[in-house]
Structure formats: structure tokens, C-alpha cells
All heavy atoms as atom14 arrays in JSON, in Angstrom:
{
  "sequence": "MAVVIEELEVQTQPQPVSPPPSASGEGQGGPTLDERALQAALSREAWRLERLAAD",
  "atom14_mask": [
    [1, 1, 1, 1, 1, 1, 1, 1, 0, 0, 0, 0, 0, 0],
    [1, 1, 1, 1, 1, 0, 0, 0, 0, 0, 0, 0, 0, 0],
    [1, 1, 1, 1, 1, 1, 1, 0, 0, 0, 0, 0, 0, 0],
    [1, 1, 1, 1, 1, 1, 1, 0, 0, 0, 0, 0, 0, 0],
    [1, 1, 1, 1, 1, 1, 1, 1, 0, 0, 0, 0, 0, 0],
    [1, 1, 1, 1, 1, 1, 1, 1, 1, 0, 0, 0, 0, 0],
    [1, 1, 1, 1, 1, 1, 1, 1, 1, 0, 0, 0, 0, 0],
    [1, 1, 1, 1, 1, 1, 1, 1, 0, 0, 0, 0, 0, 0],
    [1, 1, 1, 1, 1, 1, 1, 1, 1, 0, 0, 0, 0, 0],
    [1, 1, 1, 1, 1, 1, 1, 0, 0, 0, 0, 0, 0, 0],
    [1, 1, 1, 1, 1, 1, 1, 1, 1, 0, 0, 0, 0, 0],
    [1, 1, 1, 1, 1, 1, 1, 0, 0, 0, 0, 0, 0, 0],
    [1, 1, 1, 1, 1, 1, 1, 1, 1, 0, 0, 0, 0, 0],
    [1, 1, 1, 1, 1, 1, 1, 0, 0, 0, 0, 0, 0, 0],
    [1, 1, 1, 1, 1, 1, 1, 1, 1, 0, 0, 0, 0, 0],
    [1, 1, 1, 1, 1, 1, 1, 0, 0, 0, 0, 0, 0, 0],
    [1, 1, 1, 1, 1, 1, 1, 0, 0, 0, 0, 0, 0, 0],
    [1, 1, 1, 1, 1, 1, 0, 0, 0, 0, 0, 0, 0, 0],
    [1, 1, 1, 1, 1, 1, 1, 0, 0, 0, 0, 0, 0, 0],
    [1, 1, 1, 1, 1, 1, 1, 0, 0, 0, 0, 0, 0, 0],
    [1, 1, 1, 1, 1, 1, 1, 0, 0, 0, 0, 0, 0, 0],
    [1, 1, 1, 1, 1, 1, 0, 0, 0, 0, 0, 0, 0, 0],
    [1, 1, 1, 1, 1, 0, 0, 0, 0, 0, 0, 0, 0, 0],
    [1, 1, 1, 1, 1, 1, 0, 0, 0, 0, 0, 0, 0, 0],
    [1, 1, 1, 1, 0, 0, 0, 0, 0, 0, 0, 0, 0, 0],
    [1, 1, 1, 1, 1, 1, 1, 1, 1, 0, 0, 0, 0, 0],
    [1, 1, 1, 1, 0, 0, 0, 0, 0, 0, 0, 0, 0, 0],
    [1, 1, 1, 1, 1, 1, 1, 1, 1, 0, 0, 0, 0, 0],
    [1, 1, 1, 1, 0, 0, 0, 0, 0, 0, 0, 0, 0, 0],
    [1, 1, 1, 1, 0, 0, 0, 0, 0, 0, 0, 0, 0, 0],
    [1, 1, 1, 1, 1, 1, 1, 0, 0, 0, 0, 0, 0, 0],
    [1, 1, 1, 1, 1, 1, 1, 0, 0, 0, 0, 0, 0, 0],
    [1, 1, 1, 1, 1, 1, 1, 1, 0, 0, 0, 0, 0, 0],
    [1, 1, 1, 1, 1, 1, 1, 1, 0, 0, 0, 0, 0, 0],
    [1, 1, 1, 1, 1, 1, 1, 1, 1, 0, 0, 0, 0, 0],
    [1, 1, 1, 1, 1, 1, 1, 1, 1, 1, 1, 0, 0, 0],
    [1, 1, 1, 1, 1, 0, 0, 0, 0, 0, 0, 0, 0, 0],
    [1, 1, 1, 1, 1, 1, 1, 1, 0, 0, 0, 0, 0, 0],
    [1, 1, 1, 1, 1, 1, 1, 1, 1, 0, 0, 0, 0, 0],
    [1, 1, 1, 1, 1, 0, 0, 0, 0, 0, 0, 0, 0, 0],
    [1, 1, 1, 1, 1, 0, 0, 0, 0, 0, 0, 0, 0, 0],
    [1, 1, 1, 1, 1, 1, 1, 1, 0, 0, 0, 0, 0, 0],
    [1, 1, 1, 1, 1, 1, 0, 0, 0, 0, 0, 0, 0, 0],
    [1, 1, 1, 1, 1, 1, 1, 1, 1, 1, 1, 0, 0, 0],
    [1, 1, 1, 1, 1, 1, 1, 1, 1, 0, 0, 0, 0, 0],
    [1, 1, 1, 1, 1, 0, 0, 0, 0, 0, 0, 0, 0, 0],
    [1, 1, 1, 1, 1, 1, 1, 1, 1, 1, 1, 1, 1, 1],
    [1, 1, 1, 1, 1, 1, 1, 1, 1, 1, 1, 0, 0, 0],
    [1, 1, 1, 1, 1, 1, 1, 1, 0, 0, 0, 0, 0, 0],
    [1, 1, 1, 1, 1, 1, 1, 1, 1, 0, 0, 0, 0, 0],
    [1, 1, 1, 1, 1, 1, 1, 1, 1, 1, 1, 0, 0, 0],
    [1, 1, 1, 1, 1, 1, 1, 1, 0, 0, 0, 0, 0, 0],
    [1, 1, 1, 1, 1, 0, 0, 0, 0, 0, 0, 0, 0, 0],
    [1, 1, 1, 1, 1, 0, 0, 0, 0, 0, 0, 0, 0, 0],
    [1, 1, 1, 1, 1, 1, 1, 1, 0, 0, 0, 0, 0, 0]
  ],
  "atom14_positions": [
    [[36.6, -28.11, 84.63], [35.18, -28.28, 84.37], [34.91, -29.79, 84.26], [35.56, -30.48, 83.49], [34.78, -27.56, 83.08], [33.35, -27.82, 82.7], [32.91, -27.08, 81.1], [32.81, -25.38, 81.53], [0.0, 0.0, 0.0], [0.0, 0.0, 0.0], [0.0, 0.0, 0.0], [0.0, 0.0, 0.0], [0.0, 0.0, 0.0], [0.0, 0.0, 0.0]],
    [[33.95, -30.27, 85.01], [33.61, -31.7, 84.99], [32.63, -31.99, 83.86], [31.75, -31.22, 83.55], [32.97, -32.08, 86.3], [0.0, 0.0, 0.0], [0.0, 0.0, 0.0], [0.0, 0.0, 0.0], [0.0, 0.0, 0.0], [0.0, 0.0, 0.0], [0.0, 0.0, 0.0], [0.0, 0.0, 0.0], [0.0, 0.0, 0.0], [0.0, 0.0, 0.0]],
    [[32.84, -33.12, 83.22], [31.96, -33.58, 82.13], [31.22, -34.8, 82.63], [31.84, -35.75, 83.08], [32.76, -33.89, 80.87], [31.82, -34.42, 79.77], [33.48, -32.64, 80.37], [0.0, 0.0, 0.0], [0.0, 0.0, 0.0], [0.0, 0.0, 0.0], [0.0, 0.0, 0.0], [0.0, 0.0, 0.0], [0.0, 0.0, 0.0], [0.0, 0.0, 0.0]],
    [[29.92, -34.8, 82.53], [29.1, -35.95, 82.96], [28.45, -36.54, 81.71], [27.77, -35.85, 80.98], [28.03, -35.51, 83.97], [27.16, -36.69, 84.35], [28.68, -34.87, 85.2], [0.0, 0.0, 0.0], [0.0, 0.0, 0.0], [0.0, 0.0, 0.0], [0.0, 0.0, 0.0], [0.0, 0.0, 0.0], [0.0, 0.0, 0.0], [0.0, 0.0, 0.0]],
    [[28.66, -37.82, 81.51], [28.04, -38.52, 80.42], [27.03, -39.47, 80.98], [27.37, -40.36, 81.78], [29.08, -39.28, 79.55], [30.1, -38.29, 78.99], [28.4, -40.09, 78.47], [31.24, -38.97, 78.23], [0.0, 0.0, 0.0], [0.0, 0.0, 0.0], [0.0, 0.0, 0.0], [0.0, 0.0, 0.0], [0.0, 0.0, 0.0], [0.0, 0.0, 0.0]],
    [[25.79, -39.27, 80.64], [24.73, -40.11, 81.14], [24.32, -41.11, 80.07], [24.33, -40.83, 78.89], [23.52, -39.28, 81.54], [23.8, -38.35, 82.68], [22.56, -37.52, 83.05], [21.46, -37.83, 82.56], [22.72, -36.6, 83.81], [0.0, 0.0, 0.0], [0.0, 0.0, 0.0], [0.0, 0.0, 0.0], [0.0, 0.0, 0.0], [0.0, 0.0, 0.0]],
    [[23.91, -42.3, 80.54], [23.39, -43.27, 79.6], [21.96, -42.93, 79.25], [21.17, -42.57, 80.1], [23.41, -44.66, 80.25], [24.62, -45.46, 79.91], [24.51, -46.89, 80.39], [23.5, -47.56, 80.08], [25.39, -47.33, 81.13], [0.0, 0.0, 0.0], [0.0, 0.0, 0.0], [0.0, 0.0, 0.0], [0.0, 0.0, 0.0], [0.0, 0.0, 0.0]],
    [[21.68, -43.05, 77.97], [20.33, -42.81, 77.51], [19.72, -44.13, 77.09], [20.38, -44.97, 76.45], [20.3, -41.86, 76.31], [20.85, -40.45, 76.58], [20.85, -39.66, 75.26], [20.0, -39.74, 77.61], [0.0, 0.0, 0.0], [0.0, 0.0, 0.0], [0.0, 0.0, 0.0], [0.0, 0.0, 0.0], [0.0, 0.0, 0.0], [0.0, 0.0, 0.0]],
    [[18.48, -44.32, 77.46], [17.78, -45.53, 77.07], [16.94, -45.19, 75.83], [16.1, -44.28, 75.85], [16.85, -45.99, 78.19], [16.15, -47.29, 77.87], [15.3, -47.78, 79.03], [15.69, -47.54, 80.17], [14.25, -48.37, 78.74], [0.0, 0.0, 0.0], [0.0, 0.0, 0.0], [0.0, 0.0, 0.0], [0.0, 0.0, 0.0], [0.0, 0.0, 0.0]],
    [[17.21, -45.92, 74.75], [16.5, -45.69, 73.49], [15.5, -46.81, 73.29], [15.82, -47.99, 73.38], [17.5, -45.65, 72.32], [16.75, -45.44, 71.01], [18.53, -44.53, 72.54], [0.0, 0.0, 0.0], [0.0, 0.0, 0.0], [0.0, 0.0, 0.0], [0.0, 0.0, 0.0], [0.0, 0.0, 0.0], [0.0, 0.0, 0.0], [0.0, 0.0, 0.0]],
    [[14.29, -46.43, 73.05], [13.24, -47.42, 72.79], [12.68, -47.18, 71.39], [12.47, -46.03, 70.97], [12.13, -47.3, 73.79], [12.56, -47.56, 75.21], [11.4, -47.35, 76.17], [10.34, -46.83, 75.84], [11.61, -47.78, 77.41], [0.0, 0.0, 0.0], [0.0, 0.0, 0.0], [0.0, 0.0, 0.0], [0.0, 0.0, 0.0], [0.0, 0.0, 0.0]],
    [[12.49, -48.22, 70.66], [11.87, -48.1, 69.34], [10.46, -48.64, 69.4], [10.16, -49.59, 70.12], [12.66, -48.88, 68.27], [12.71, -50.26, 68.66], [14.08, -48.35, 68.14], [0.0, 0.0, 0.0], [0.0, 0.0, 0.0], [0.0, 0.0, 0.0], [0.0, 0.0, 0.0], [0.0, 0.0, 0.0], [0.0, 0.0, 0.0], [0.0, 0.0, 0.0]],
    [[9.6, -47.99, 68.67], [8.24, -48.44, 68.61], [8.03, -49.21, 67.31], [8.46, -48.73, 66.26], [7.28, -47.24, 68.64], [7.34, -46.47, 69.92], [6.46, -45.23, 69.86], [6.04, -44.78, 68.83], [6.16, -44.71, 71.04], [0.0, 0.0, 0.0], [0.0, 0.0, 0.0], [0.0, 0.0, 0.0], [0.0, 0.0, 0.0], [0.0, 0.0, 0.0]],
    [[7.39, -50.35, 67.38], [7.17, -51.11, 66.14], [6.19, -50.37, 65.24], [5.26, -49.68, 65.72], [6.58, -52.42, 66.61], [5.98, -52.12, 67.94], [6.83, -51.02, 68.54], [0.0, 0.0, 0.0], [0.0, 0.0, 0.0], [0.0, 0.0, 0.0], [0.0, 0.0, 0.0], [0.0, 0.0, 0.0], [0.0, 0.0, 0.0], [0.0, 0.0, 0.0]],
    [[6.41, -50.47, 63.92], [5.51, -49.83, 63.0], [4.18, -50.56, 63.0], [4.14, -51.8, 63.01], [6.12, -49.86, 61.58], [5.27, -49.16, 60.57], [5.94, -49.06, 59.22], [6.97, -49.65, 59.02], [5.36, -48.31, 58.33], [0.0, 0.0, 0.0], [0.0, 0.0, 0.0], [0.0, 0.0, 0.0], [0.0, 0.0, 0.0], [0.0, 0.0, 0.0]],
    [[3.07, -49.83, 63.0], [1.76, -50.49, 62.96], [1.63, -51.36, 61.72], [2.08, -50.97, 60.64], [0.76, -49.36, 62.93], [1.51, -48.16, 63.42], [2.95, -48.38, 63.08], [0.0, 0.0, 0.0], [0.0, 0.0, 0.0], [0.0, 0.0, 0.0], [0.0, 0.0, 0.0], [0.0, 0.0, 0.0], [0.0, 0.0, 0.0], [0.0, 0.0, 0.0]],
    [[1.02, -52.51, 61.85], [0.88, -53.4, 60.71], [-0.37, -53.02, 59.91], [-1.32, -52.47, 60.42], [0.75, -54.87, 61.16], [2.04, -55.35, 61.82], [-0.41, -55.06, 62.11], [0.0, 0.0, 0.0], [0.0, 0.0, 0.0], [0.0, 0.0, 0.0], [0.0, 0.0, 0.0], [0.0, 0.0, 0.0], [0.0, 0.0, 0.0], [0.0, 0.0, 0.0]],
    [[-0.29, -53.33, 58.62], [-1.43, -53.06, 57.76], [-2.48, -54.15, 57.95], [-2.14, -55.31, 58.1], [-1.0, -53.08, 56.29], [-0.02, -52.08, 56.06], [0.0, 0.0, 0.0], [0.0, 0.0, 0.0], [0.0, 0.0, 0.0], [0.0, 0.0, 0.0], [0.0, 0.0, 0.0], [0.0, 0.0, 0.0], [0.0, 0.0, 0.0], [0.0, 0.0, 0.0]],
    [[-3.75, -53.77, 57.95], [-4.79, -54.79, 58.07], [-4.85, -55.6, 56.8], [-4.52, -55.09, 55.73], [-6.06, -53.98, 58.29], [-5.78, -52.66, 57.65], [-4.31, -52.44, 57.82], [0.0, 0.0, 0.0], [0.0, 0.0, 0.0], [0.0, 0.0, 0.0], [0.0, 0.0, 0.0], [0.0, 0.0, 0.0], [0.0, 0.0, 0.0], [0.0, 0.0, 0.0]],
    [[-5.28, -56.83, 56.89], [-5.42, -57.63, 55.67], [-6.49, -57.04, 54.77], [-7.48, -56.49, 55.26], [-5.83, -59.02, 56.16], [-6.38, -58.77, 57.53], [-5.68, -57.56, 58.07], [0.0, 0.0, 0.0], [0.0, 0.0, 0.0], [0.0, 0.0, 0.0], [0.0, 0.0, 0.0], [0.0, 0.0, 0.0], [0.0, 0.0, 0.0], [0.0, 0.0, 0.0]],
    [[-6.27, -57.08, 53.47], [-7.27, -56.51, 52.57], [-8.6, -57.24, 52.7], [-8.65, -58.46, 52.72], [-6.69, -56.69, 51.15], [-5.66, -57.75, 51.3], [-5.18, -57.7, 52.74], [0.0, 0.0, 0.0], [0.0, 0.0, 0.0], [0.0, 0.0, 0.0], [0.0, 0.0, 0.0], [0.0, 0.0, 0.0], [0.0, 0.0, 0.0], [0.0, 0.0, 0.0]],
    [[-9.66, -56.5, 52.81], [-10.99, -57.1, 52.93], [-11.75, -56.98, 51.63], [-11.54, -56.05, 50.87], [-11.78, -56.44, 54.08], [-12.02, -55.08, 53.76], [0.0, 0.0, 0.0], [0.0, 0.0, 0.0], [0.0, 0.0, 0.0], [0.0, 0.0, 0.0], [0.0, 0.0, 0.0], [0.0, 0.0, 0.0], [0.0, 0.0, 0.0], [0.0, 0.0, 0.0]],
    [[-12.63, -57.91, 51.39], [-13.4, -57.9, 50.17], [-14.7, -57.15, 50.31], [-15.49, -57.1, 49.39], [-13.69, -59.37, 49.76], [0.0, 0.0, 0.0], [0.0, 0.0, 0.0], [0.0, 0.0, 0.0], [0.0, 0.0, 0.0], [0.0, 0.0, 0.0], [0.0, 0.0, 0.0], [0.0, 0.0, 0.0], [0.0, 0.0, 0.0], [0.0, 0.0, 0.0]],
    [[-14.92, -56.52, 51.45], [-16.2, -55.84, 51.64], [-16.23, -54.54, 50.83], [-15.44, -53.66, 51.01], [-16.4, -55.53, 53.12], [-15.39, -54.61, 53.57], [0.0, 0.0, 0.0], [0.0, 0.0, 0.0], [0.0, 0.0, 0.0], [0.0, 0.0, 0.0], [0.0, 0.0, 0.0], [0.0, 0.0, 0.0], [0.0, 0.0, 0.0], [0.0, 0.0, 0.0]],
    [[-17.19, -54.49, 49.9], [-17.41, -53.26, 49.18], [-16.69, -53.16, 47.85], [-17.11, -52.4, 47.01], [0.0, 0.0, 0.0], [0.0, 0.0, 0.0], [0.0, 0.0, 0.0], [0.0, 0.0, 0.0], [0.0, 0.0, 0.0], [0.0, 0.0, 0.0], [0.0, 0.0, 0.0], [0.0, 0.0, 0.0], [0.0, 0.0, 0.0], [0.0, 0.0, 0.0]],
    [[-15.61, -53.89, 47.62], [-14.85, -53.71, 46.4], [-15.55, -54.32, 45.21], [-15.43, -53.78, 44.11], [-13.45, -54.29, 46.55], [-12.61, -53.47, 47.51], [-11.18, -53.94, 47.56], [-10.8, -54.82, 46.75], [-10.44, -53.44, 48.4], [0.0, 0.0, 0.0], [0.0, 0.0, 0.0], [0.0, 0.0, 0.0], [0.0, 0.0, 0.0], [0.0, 0.0, 0.0]],
    [[-16.31, -55.38, 45.36], [-16.98, -55.99, 44.24], [-18.43, -55.59, 44.15], [-19.18, -56.22, 43.42], [0.0, 0.0, 0.0], [0.0, 0.0, 0.0], [0.0, 0.0, 0.0], [0.0, 0.0, 0.0], [0.0, 0.0, 0.0], [0.0, 0.0, 0.0], [0.0, 0.0, 0.0], [0.0, 0.0, 0.0], [0.0, 0.0, 0.0], [0.0, 0.0, 0.0]],
    [[-18.84, -54.58, 44.85], [-20.26, -54.22, 44.9], [-20.51, -52.88, 44.27], [-21.07, -51.99, 44.87], [-20.72, -54.21, 46.36], [-20.54, -55.55, 47.05], [-20.86, -55.46, 48.54], [-21.14, -54.39, 49.06], [-20.79, -56.59, 49.22], [0.0, 0.0, 0.0], [0.0, 0.0, 0.0], [0.0, 0.0, 0.0], [0.0, 0.0, 0.0], [0.0, 0.0, 0.0]],
    [[-20.08, -52.7, 43.01], [-20.42, -51.47, 42.31], [-19.42, -50.34, 42.53], [-19.79, -49.18, 42.44], [0.0, 0.0, 0.0], [0.0, 0.0, 0.0], [0.0, 0.0, 0.0], [0.0, 0.0, 0.0], [0.0, 0.0, 0.0], [0.0, 0.0, 0.0], [0.0, 0.0, 0.0], [0.0, 0.0, 0.0], [0.0, 0.0, 0.0], [0.0, 0.0, 0.0]],
    [[-18.2, -50.62, 42.85], [-17.2, -49.57, 42.95], [-16.55, -49.53, 44.31], [-16.98, -50.18, 45.26], [0.0, 0.0, 0.0], [0.0, 0.0, 0.0], [0.0, 0.0, 0.0], [0.0, 0.0, 0.0], [0.0, 0.0, 0.0], [0.0, 0.0, 0.0], [0.0, 0.0, 0.0], [0.0, 0.0, 0.0], [0.0, 0.0, 0.0], [0.0, 0.0, 0.0]],
    [[-15.47, -48.75, 44.4], [-14.75, -48.69, 45.68], [-15.53, -47.91, 46.74], [-16.2, -46.94, 46.43], [-13.45, -47.95, 45.3], [-13.81, -47.15, 44.11], [-14.87, -47.93, 43.38], [0.0, 0.0, 0.0], [0.0, 0.0, 0.0], [0.0, 0.0, 0.0], [0.0, 0.0, 0.0], [0.0, 0.0, 0.0], [0.0, 0.0, 0.0], [0.0, 0.0, 0.0]],
    [[-15.44, -48.38, 47.96], [-16.06, -47.67, 49.07], [-15.0, -47.35, 50.1], [-13.93, -47.96, 50.09], [-17.16, -48.55, 49.73], [-16.57, -49.74, 50.22], [-18.29, -48.87, 48.77], [0.0, 0.0, 0.0], [0.0, 0.0, 0.0], [0.0, 0.0, 0.0], [0.0, 0.0, 0.0], [0.0, 0.0, 0.0], [0.0, 0.0, 0.0], [0.0, 0.0, 0.0]],
    [[-15.27, -46.47, 50.99], [-14.32, -46.04, 52.0], [-14.28, -47.11, 53.1], [-15.28, -47.4, 53.72], [-14.75, -44.7, 52.58], [-13.88, -44.14, 53.67], [-12.48, -43.86, 53.14], [-14.46, -42.88, 54.24], [0.0, 0.0, 0.0], [0.0, 0.0, 0.0], [0.0, 0.0, 0.0], [0.0, 0.0, 0.0], [0.0, 0.0, 0.0], [0.0, 0.0, 0.0]],
    [[-13.12, -47.69, 53.28], [-12.94, -48.68, 54.32], [-12.34, -47.96, 55.53], [-11.19, -47.55, 55.5], [-12.02, -49.8, 53.86], [-11.9, -50.93, 54.87], [-12.53, -50.84, 55.95], [-11.2, -51.91, 54.58], [0.0, 0.0, 0.0], [0.0, 0.0, 0.0], [0.0, 0.0, 0.0], [0.0, 0.0, 0.0], [0.0, 0.0, 0.0], [0.0, 0.0, 0.0]],
    [[-13.15, -47.78, 56.56], [-12.72, -46.98, 57.73], [-11.53, -47.59, 58.42], [-10.63, -46.88, 58.87], [-13.89, -46.83, 58.68], [-13.65, -45.8, 59.77], [-14.88, -45.56, 60.61], [-15.99, -45.65, 60.08], [-14.69, -45.25, 61.79], [0.0, 0.0, 0.0], [0.0, 0.0, 0.0], [0.0, 0.0, 0.0], [0.0, 0.0, 0.0], [0.0, 0.0, 0.0]],
    [[-11.47, -48.91, 58.51], [-10.34, -49.57, 59.16], [-9.06, -49.35, 58.39], [-7.99, -49.12, 58.98], [-10.6, -51.05, 59.36], [-11.64, -51.34, 60.41], [-11.87, -52.81, 60.55], [-12.39, -53.3, 59.25], [-12.52, -54.55, 58.96], [-12.17, -55.49, 59.78], [-12.99, -54.93, 57.78], [0.0, 0.0, 0.0], [0.0, 0.0, 0.0], [0.0, 0.0, 0.0]],
    [[-9.12, -49.43, 57.06], [-7.93, -49.2, 56.26], [-7.46, -47.73, 56.38], [-6.25, -47.48, 56.42], [-8.21, -49.54, 54.79], [0.0, 0.0, 0.0], [0.0, 0.0, 0.0], [0.0, 0.0, 0.0], [0.0, 0.0, 0.0], [0.0, 0.0, 0.0], [0.0, 0.0, 0.0], [0.0, 0.0, 0.0], [0.0, 0.0, 0.0], [0.0, 0.0, 0.0]],
    [[-8.41, -46.83, 56.44], [-8.07, -45.41, 56.62], [-7.41, -45.16, 57.95], [-6.39, -44.48, 58.06], [-9.31, -44.57, 56.48], [-9.12, -43.04, 56.54], [-8.15, -42.57, 55.49], [-10.46, -42.34, 56.41], [0.0, 0.0, 0.0], [0.0, 0.0, 0.0], [0.0, 0.0, 0.0], [0.0, 0.0, 0.0], [0.0, 0.0, 0.0], [0.0, 0.0, 0.0]],
    [[-7.95, -45.77, 59.03], [-7.35, -45.62, 60.35], [-5.96, -46.21, 60.39], [-5.04, -45.66, 60.99], [-8.22, -46.33, 61.41], [-9.41, -45.52, 61.86], [-9.01, -44.23, 62.52], [-9.15, -43.15, 61.98], [-8.47, -44.32, 63.71], [0.0, 0.0, 0.0], [0.0, 0.0, 0.0], [0.0, 0.0, 0.0], [0.0, 0.0, 0.0], [0.0, 0.0, 0.0]],
    [[-5.75, -47.35, 59.72], [-4.43, -47.97, 59.68], [-3.46, -47.09, 58.92], [-2.31, -46.93, 59.36], [-4.52, -49.35, 59.01], [0.0, 0.0, 0.0], [0.0, 0.0, 0.0], [0.0, 0.0, 0.0], [0.0, 0.0, 0.0], [0.0, 0.0, 0.0], [0.0, 0.0, 0.0], [0.0, 0.0, 0.0], [0.0, 0.0, 0.0], [0.0, 0.0, 0.0]],
    [[-3.88, -46.5, 57.82], [-3.02, -45.59, 57.06], [-2.66, -44.37, 57.89], [-1.51, -43.94, 57.88], [-3.67, -45.2, 55.75], [0.0, 0.0, 0.0], [0.0, 0.0, 0.0], [0.0, 0.0, 0.0], [0.0, 0.0, 0.0], [0.0, 0.0, 0.0], [0.0, 0.0, 0.0], [0.0, 0.0, 0.0], [0.0, 0.0, 0.0], [0.0, 0.0, 0.0]],
    [[-3.61, -43.83, 58.63], [-3.35, -42.68, 59.47], [-2.4, -43.05, 60.62], [-1.51, -42.24, 60.95], [-4.65, -42.12, 60.03], [-5.53, -41.38, 59.03], [-6.89, -41.03, 59.68], [-4.86, -40.13, 58.54], [0.0, 0.0, 0.0], [0.0, 0.0, 0.0], [0.0, 0.0, 0.0], [0.0, 0.0, 0.0], [0.0, 0.0, 0.0], [0.0, 0.0, 0.0]],
    [[-2.54, -44.22, 61.16], [-1.63, -44.67, 62.23], [-0.22, -44.81, 61.69], [0.76, -44.41, 62.35], [-2.08, -46.04, 62.78], [-3.28, -45.89, 63.48], [0.0, 0.0, 0.0], [0.0, 0.0, 0.0], [0.0, 0.0, 0.0], [0.0, 0.0, 0.0], [0.0, 0.0, 0.0], [0.0, 0.0, 0.0], [0.0, 0.0, 0.0], [0.0, 0.0, 0.0]],
    [[-0.07, -45.4, 60.49], [1.26, -45.55, 59.92], [1.89, -44.19, 59.63], [3.07, -43.97, 59.87], [1.21, -46.38, 58.63], [0.98, -47.85, 58.88], [1.18, -48.67, 57.62], [0.35, -48.22, 56.5], [-0.9, -48.6, 56.28], [-1.47, -49.44, 57.11], [-1.56, -48.17, 55.23], [0.0, 0.0, 0.0], [0.0, 0.0, 0.0], [0.0, 0.0, 0.0]],
    [[1.11, -43.26, 59.13], [1.63, -41.9, 58.81], [2.02, -41.2, 60.1], [3.07, -40.54, 60.13], [0.58, -41.1, 58.05], [1.08, -39.77, 57.57], [2.22, -39.84, 56.57], [2.47, -40.91, 55.99], [2.86, -38.82, 56.39], [0.0, 0.0, 0.0], [0.0, 0.0, 0.0], [0.0, 0.0, 0.0], [0.0, 0.0, 0.0], [0.0, 0.0, 0.0]],
    [[1.2, -41.31, 61.16], [1.54, -40.68, 62.44], [2.81, -41.3, 63.0], [3.69, -40.58, 63.53], [0.38, -40.85, 63.43], [0.0, 0.0, 0.0], [0.0, 0.0, 0.0], [0.0, 0.0, 0.0], [0.0, 0.0, 0.0], [0.0, 0.0, 0.0], [0.0, 0.0, 0.0], [0.0, 0.0, 0.0], [0.0, 0.0, 0.0], [0.0, 0.0, 0.0]],
    [[2.98, -42.62, 62.88], [4.2, -43.28, 63.33], [5.4, -42.78, 62.56], [6.45, -42.49, 63.13], [4.06, -44.79, 63.15], [5.25, -45.55, 63.56], [5.61, -45.99, 64.81], [6.33, -45.96, 62.69], [6.8, -46.65, 64.79], [7.27, -46.65, 63.49], [6.56, -45.84, 61.33], [8.43, -47.19, 62.98], [7.71, -46.36, 60.8], [8.63, -47.03, 61.63]],
    [[5.25, -42.64, 61.22], [6.35, -42.19, 60.38], [6.77, -40.76, 60.76], [7.96, -40.46, 60.89], [5.93, -42.24, 58.92], [7.06, -41.96, 57.94], [6.53, -41.95, 56.51], [5.73, -40.78, 56.22], [6.22, -39.59, 55.95], [7.53, -39.4, 55.88], [5.43, -38.58, 55.66], [0.0, 0.0, 0.0], [0.0, 0.0, 0.0], [0.0, 0.0, 0.0]],
    [[5.8, -39.9, 60.96], [6.11, -38.52, 61.35], [6.78, -38.46, 62.73], [7.69, -37.66, 62.95], [4.85, -37.67, 61.32], [4.26, -37.41, 59.93], [2.91, -36.71, 60.05], [5.24, -36.61, 59.1], [0.0, 0.0, 0.0], [0.0, 0.0, 0.0], [0.0, 0.0, 0.0], [0.0, 0.0, 0.0], [0.0, 0.0, 0.0], [0.0, 0.0, 0.0]],
    [[6.31, -39.29, 63.63], [6.92, -39.35, 64.98], [8.38, -39.79, 64.89], [9.24, -39.24, 65.58], [6.11, -40.29, 65.87], [6.6, -40.32, 67.29], [5.75, -41.25, 68.14], [4.53, -41.31, 67.95], [6.33, -41.95, 68.99], [0.0, 0.0, 0.0], [0.0, 0.0, 0.0], [0.0, 0.0, 0.0], [0.0, 0.0, 0.0], [0.0, 0.0, 0.0]],
    [[8.65, -40.78, 64.04], [10.02, -41.27, 63.9], [10.89, -40.2, 63.27], [12.07, -40.03, 63.6], [10.07, -42.56, 63.04], [9.35, -43.72, 63.7], [9.78, -44.05, 65.1], [11.21, -44.11, 65.24], [11.86, -43.74, 66.33], [11.23, -43.3, 67.36], [13.17, -43.83, 66.36], [0.0, 0.0, 0.0], [0.0, 0.0, 0.0], [0.0, 0.0, 0.0]],
    [[10.35, -39.46, 62.27], [11.14, -38.39, 61.65], [11.47, -37.3, 62.66], [12.56, -36.75, 62.67], [10.35, -37.8, 60.48], [10.35, -38.64, 59.19], [9.42, -38.01, 58.16], [11.74, -38.77, 58.63], [0.0, 0.0, 0.0], [0.0, 0.0, 0.0], [0.0, 0.0, 0.0], [0.0, 0.0, 0.0], [0.0, 0.0, 0.0], [0.0, 0.0, 0.0]],
    [[10.5, -36.96, 63.5], [10.71, -35.93, 64.51], [11.71, -36.38, 65.56], [12.44, -35.57, 66.12], [9.4, -35.56, 65.15], [0.0, 0.0, 0.0], [0.0, 0.0, 0.0], [0.0, 0.0, 0.0], [0.0, 0.0, 0.0], [0.0, 0.0, 0.0], [0.0, 0.0, 0.0], [0.0, 0.0, 0.0], [0.0, 0.0, 0.0], [0.0, 0.0, 0.0]],
    [[11.77, -37.7, 65.85], [12.67, -38.2, 66.86], [14.1, -38.21, 66.38], [15.04, -38.14, 67.16], [12.26, -39.62, 67.26], [0.0, 0.0, 0.0], [0.0, 0.0, 0.0], [0.0, 0.0, 0.0], [0.0, 0.0, 0.0], [0.0, 0.0, 0.0], [0.0, 0.0, 0.0], [0.0, 0.0, 0.0], [0.0, 0.0, 0.0], [0.0, 0.0, 0.0]],
    [[14.31, -38.29, 65.08], [15.67, -38.31, 64.52], [16.2, -36.96, 64.49], [16.79, -36.2, 64.62], [15.68, -38.9, 63.12], [15.35, -40.4, 63.15], [15.49, -41.04, 64.17], [14.93, -40.88, 62.08], [0.0, 0.0, 0.0], [0.0, 0.0, 0.0], [0.0, 0.0, 0.0], [0.0, 0.0, 0.0], [0.0, 0.0, 0.0], [0.0, 0.0, 0.0]]
  ]
}
């Protein structure tokens, strides 16, 4: 029985960077929802789950 070993190319994806904290809304009567920060958090979580699934 012949055994064939193929080379696999592994690529890593860089983790999305966190946006710099913005001062919009934080000093104006309480915390507000920062859509960009939420999108960045969701991107990081999706990346983390993708990496866990790949392992």
C-alpha cells in the first residue's frame, strides 16, 4: 500500500485590532453604545471562534 504525504500550506490570519478609545458620549451624561467598538468586539469574537474551530 502506497502512502502519500502532501504538503499543507498553513496561513494565519492576524487578529483584528481594537479601535482606539473614543471620548464621544462617555462624558455626556452616561455611557452610550459605540457602534464601532461593538463591531470591533464582534470581529474579535468571530476571529477567536474561527481559530478555535480551525484547531
